C-alpha positions as CSV (number, residue, x, y, z in Angstrom):
1,M,-12.8,-24.9,97.2
2,S,-12.4,-23.0,100.5
3,L,-13.7,-23.7,103.6
4,A,-15.8,-20.8,103.7
5,T,-17.3,-22.1,100.4
6,S,-18.9,-24.9,102.2
7,R,-20.4,-23.3,105.2
8,S,-23.8,-21.9,105.5
9,V,-25.3,-18.8,107.8
10,L,-28.8,-17.8,108.7
11,I,-29.6,-14.1,109.1
12,T,-32.5,-12.9,110.9
13,G,-33.8,-9.2,110.4
14,C,-32.5,-8.3,106.8
15,S,-34.5,-5.4,105.6
16,E,-32.6,-3.2,103.7
17,G,-30.5,-0.3,105.1
18,G,-30.0,-2.2,108.2
19,I,-27.2,-4.4,109.9
20,G,-28.8,-7.5,109.0
21,Y,-28.5,-6.6,105.0
22,A,-25.0,-5.6,105.4
23,L,-24.1,-8.8,107.2
24,A,-25.6,-10.9,104.6
25,K,-23.6,-9.1,101.7
26,E,-20.5,-9.6,103.5
27,Y,-20.8,-13.2,104.6
28,R,-21.8,-13.9,100.9
29,S,-18.9,-11.9,99.6
30,R,-16.6,-14.4,101.7
31,G,-18.1,-17.2,99.7
32,L,-20.7,-18.4,102.6
33,K,-24.1,-19.8,101.5
34,V,-26.4,-17.1,102.7
35,F,-29.9,-17.4,103.9
36,A,-31.2,-14.0,104.7
37,T,-34.7,-13.6,106.1
38,A,-37.1,-10.7,107.1
39,R,-40.8,-10.5,108.2
40,R,-41.8,-9.2,104.2
41,L,-39.7,-10.6,101.5
42,Q,-40.0,-7.2,99.5
43,S,-37.7,-5.9,101.9
44,I,-34.8,-8.1,101.0
45,E,-35.5,-8.7,97.2
46,S,-32.5,-7.0,96.0
47,L,-30.1,-9.5,98.0
48,E,-31.2,-12.3,95.2
49,S,-29.2,-10.8,92.5
50,L,-26.0,-11.4,94.8
51,G,-26.7,-15.3,94.9
52,I,-28.3,-14.9,98.6
53,D,-31.4,-17.3,99.2
54,I,-34.2,-14.9,100.8
55,L,-36.7,-16.6,103.2
56,E,-39.6,-15.1,104.9
57,L,-39.4,-15.2,108.5
58,D,-41.3,-13.7,111.4
59,V,-39.4,-14.7,114.5
60,T,-42.3,-13.9,116.7
61,K,-44.5,-16.7,115.0
62,P,-43.9,-20.4,115.9
63,E,-45.0,-21.5,112.3
64,S,-43.0,-19.1,110.5
65,I,-40.1,-20.4,112.3
66,S,-40.8,-23.8,111.7
67,A,-41.3,-23.6,107.9
68,A,-37.7,-21.5,107.7
69,K,-36.2,-24.7,109.5
70,D,-37.8,-27.0,107.3
71,K,-37.0,-25.2,103.9
72,I,-33.1,-24.5,105.3
73,G,-32.8,-28.0,106.2
74,S,-34.4,-29.2,103.1
75,L,-31.8,-26.8,100.8
76,N,-28.8,-27.5,103.1
77,S,-28.8,-31.5,103.7
78,G,-30.0,-30.6,107.4
79,K,-27.2,-28.5,108.4
80,L,-26.4,-24.6,109.1
81,D,-23.1,-23.7,110.2
82,I,-24.1,-20.2,111.5
83,L,-27.4,-18.6,113.0
84,V,-26.9,-14.7,113.5
85,N,-29.6,-13.5,115.7
86,N,-30.0,-9.7,114.5
87,A,-34.1,-9.3,114.2
88,G,-34.9,-6.3,116.5
89,I,-37.2,-3.5,117.4
90,V,-36.9,-0.3,119.5
91,H,-39.3,2.0,121.3
92,H,-37.1,5.2,122.6
93,L,-39.4,6.8,124.8
94,P,-39.3,7.6,128.7
95,F,-40.7,4.2,130.7
96,T,-43.5,6.4,132.1
97,D,-44.9,7.0,128.6
98,L,-44.6,3.3,127.3
99,E,-47.7,1.1,126.8
100,M,-47.2,-2.4,128.2
101,S,-48.3,-3.6,124.9
102,A,-45.6,-2.1,123.4
103,V,-43.1,-3.4,126.0
104,R,-44.5,-6.9,125.5
105,D,-44.3,-6.6,121.7
106,L,-40.6,-5.6,121.9
107,Y,-39.7,-8.5,124.1
108,E,-41.5,-11.0,121.6
109,T,-39.0,-9.9,119.0
110,N,-35.9,-8.9,120.9
111,V,-35.7,-11.9,123.4
112,F,-38.3,-14.5,123.0
113,G,-38.1,-14.6,119.2
114,V,-34.3,-14.8,119.5
115,M,-34.9,-17.7,121.9
116,A,-37.1,-19.6,119.8
117,V,-35.4,-19.2,116.3
118,T,-32.3,-20.7,118.3
119,Q,-34.0,-23.5,120.0
120,A,-35.5,-24.4,116.4
121,F,-32.2,-24.4,114.7
122,V,-29.6,-25.8,117.5
123,P,-30.1,-29.5,115.7
124,L,-28.9,-28.1,112.5
125,L,-26.2,-26.3,114.1
126,I,-25.3,-29.6,115.7
127,A,-25.2,-31.4,112.4
128,S,-22.9,-29.2,111.0
129,G,-20.1,-30.3,113.4
130,H,-18.9,-27.0,114.7
131,G,-22.2,-24.7,114.8
132,K,-21.9,-20.7,115.9
133,I,-24.6,-18.9,117.2
134,I,-24.1,-14.9,116.8
135,N,-26.6,-12.7,118.9
136,I,-26.3,-9.1,118.0
137,G,-26.2,-7.3,121.5
138,S,-25.7,-3.7,122.3
139,I,-23.4,-1.3,124.5
140,V,-26.7,-0.2,125.9
141,A,-26.8,-3.6,127.6
142,V,-24.0,-2.2,129.8
143,M,-24.3,1.2,130.2
144,S,-27.4,3.6,131.5
145,T,-29.1,5.4,128.7
146,P,-32.2,7.2,129.3
147,W,-35.4,6.8,126.8
148,G,-34.7,3.2,126.1
149,S,-35.0,1.1,129.1
150,I,-37.0,-1.6,127.6
151,Y,-34.9,-1.8,124.6
152,N,-31.8,-1.7,126.7
153,S,-32.9,-4.3,129.3
154,S,-33.9,-6.4,126.3
155,K,-30.3,-6.5,125.2
156,A,-29.0,-7.0,128.7
157,A,-31.4,-10.0,128.8
158,L,-30.0,-11.5,125.6
159,H,-26.3,-11.0,126.9
160,S,-27.0,-12.8,130.2
161,W,-29.2,-15.7,128.4
162,A,-26.3,-16.2,125.9
163,N,-23.6,-16.5,128.8
164,S,-25.6,-19.3,129.9
165,L,-26.2,-20.5,126.5
166,R,-22.5,-20.8,125.7
167,I,-21.6,-23.3,128.6
168,E,-24.6,-25.3,127.8
169,L,-23.8,-26.0,124.1
170,K,-20.2,-26.4,124.3
171,P,-20.5,-30.1,124.5
172,F,-22.1,-30.0,121.1
173,N,-19.1,-27.9,119.9
174,I,-21.4,-24.9,119.5
175,D,-20.0,-21.6,120.0
176,V,-22.1,-18.5,121.3
177,V,-20.9,-15.1,120.6
178,T,-22.4,-11.7,121.7
179,I,-21.9,-8.8,119.3
180,V,-21.6,-5.8,121.8
181,T,-22.4,-3.2,118.9
182,G,-21.8,0.5,119.4
183,A,-23.3,3.0,117.3
184,V,-24.1,2.1,113.8
185,K,-25.8,3.6,111.1
186,S,-28.9,1.9,110.4
187,R,-32.8,2.4,110.0
188,L,-33.3,1.0,113.5
189,M,-33.7,4.5,115.1
190,S,-35.2,5.9,111.8
191,N,-38.1,3.6,111.9
192,N,-39.1,4.6,115.4
193,E,-39.8,8.4,115.0
194,T,-41.7,9.6,117.8
195,T,-42.4,12.6,120.0
196,L,-43.4,13.0,123.4
197,P,-46.9,12.7,124.3
198,E,-48.4,16.1,125.9
199,S,-49.1,14.1,129.0
200,S,-45.3,13.3,129.6
201,L,-43.7,14.1,132.5
202,Y,-40.9,15.4,130.3
203,S,-43.0,17.4,128.1
204,S,-41.3,20.4,128.8
205,M,-38.1,19.1,127.2
206,R,-39.6,17.9,124.1
207,D,-37.1,20.4,122.0
208,L,-34.1,18.4,123.8
209,F,-35.8,15.0,123.7
210,Q,-36.1,15.3,119.8
211,E,-32.5,16.9,119.6
212,R,-30.8,14.7,121.6
213,R,-32.1,10.9,121.1
214,T,-30.4,10.5,117.5
215,K,-27.2,13.1,118.4
216,D,-25.0,10.1,117.7
217,T,-26.2,9.3,114.1
218,D,-23.5,11.3,112.3
219,E,-20.9,9.9,114.0
220,A,-21.8,6.4,113.9
221,T,-19.9,3.4,112.1
222,P,-21.3,2.8,108.6
223,T,-23.1,-0.8,108.1
224,D,-20.5,-1.9,105.9
225,T,-17.5,-1.0,107.8
226,Y,-19.2,-2.8,110.8
227,A,-20.2,-5.9,108.8
228,R,-16.7,-6.1,107.7
229,D,-15.3,-6.2,111.1
230,V,-18.0,-8.8,112.6
231,V,-17.7,-11.3,109.8
232,S,-13.8,-11.2,110.0
233,K,-13.9,-11.9,113.5
234,T,-16.8,-14.3,113.9
235,L,-15.2,-16.3,110.8
236,K,-12.5,-17.3,113.2
237,S,-12.1,-20.8,114.1
238,R,-12.7,-20.1,117.8
239,P,-14.2,-16.7,118.0
240,S,-14.1,-14.4,121.2
241,A,-17.1,-14.9,123.3
242,Y,-17.6,-11.0,123.3
243,I,-17.0,-8.7,120.2
244,W,-17.2,-5.3,120.8
245,S,-17.6,-3.3,117.4
246,G,-18.8,0.0,116.1
247,K,-18.7,3.3,117.5
248,F,-18.1,4.0,121.3
249,S,-17.9,0.4,121.7
250,S,-14.2,0.4,122.8
251,L,-15.0,3.5,125.1
252,I,-17.8,1.8,126.7
253,W,-15.5,-1.5,127.3
254,L,-12.9,0.6,128.9
255,L,-15.7,2.4,131.2
256,S,-17.8,-0.7,131.9
257,T,-14.6,-2.6,132.9
258,F,-12.9,-0.1,134.7
259,G,-15.3,2.6,135.4
260,S,-18.4,2.8,138.0
261,T,-22.1,3.2,137.5
262,T,-22.0,6.6,138.8
263,V,-19.7,7.7,135.9
264,F,-22.0,6.4,133.4
265,D,-25.1,8.2,135.0
266,S,-23.3,11.2,134.9
267,M,-22.4,11.2,131.5
268,M,-25.8,10.2,130.2
269,F,-27.6,12.3,132.4
270,K,-26.0,15.4,130.7
271,R,-25.8,13.8,127.2
272,F,-29.7,13.7,126.9
273,G,-30.1,17.2,128.5
274,L,-31.8,16.1,131.6
275,D,-29.5,18.3,133.4
276,I,-31.2,21.0,131.7
277,F,-34.4,19.5,132.1
278,T,-34.2,19.3,135.7
279,R,-33.4,23.2,135.9
280,R,-36.4,23.9,134.0
281,W,-38.8,21.5,135.9
282,R,-37.2,22.8,139.5
283,S,-37.9,26.3,138.2
284,S,-41.4,25.7,136.9
285,K,-42.2,24.4,140.4
286,H,-41.3,27.6,141.9
287,T,-43.4,30.0,139.8
């Protein structure tokens, strides 16, 4: 029996077509015992045929987290080797158009939900002898992109939290790894179809908003390619604290390391059509 065969991994947010789904299949192909979770079991039923255990888990509900912990503990001798915090939602609108209730909902899933799941499963990770917490972060945590201020800030919070957690859990032989995810083909954006409201400050650029918000979709890394890269790197005995993976991640690493905020701002301003909008808006003020 290989070392990988004896290891186990829990992945949140595994709905079909997304990153979590691809990661579940890839970890399973490497011989790990996989616990794939989602808010709705129907969205992950197809994973069962691959020998993957599926569980219902809503990261925003304490009772759901507790039930998943108890179930996995009983099925896996009170241990868990790897926790992958992948569950997340996105709201892609100008900040001035967002309802604050939607902002709070996003943080409940992307930040507080991750924290709650991690806190619950740390005892099982300690029991494994060498646990790993893999947080699916994003390049938007280190770059400035319009329309995604709330999602971006939630990922920045995740990165910062993980930095402290990595030091705190080191005595317990738990590695904390942040995956800085670039553009990857998934249903995250397609599940967030939206248009600018009539009252938006940016209503005159509705055409540009729709065109540019998904501009990188065709260039994005396929989920299975991304999953192979992430799984290979996270299964190392001592993985890096930060793993950059997915389309544009290498470029963003380079720019964030050696570039400047001004460079980012200028790139994103033009990429998302705000230069065109600026000319339209200023012209309208003089007519």
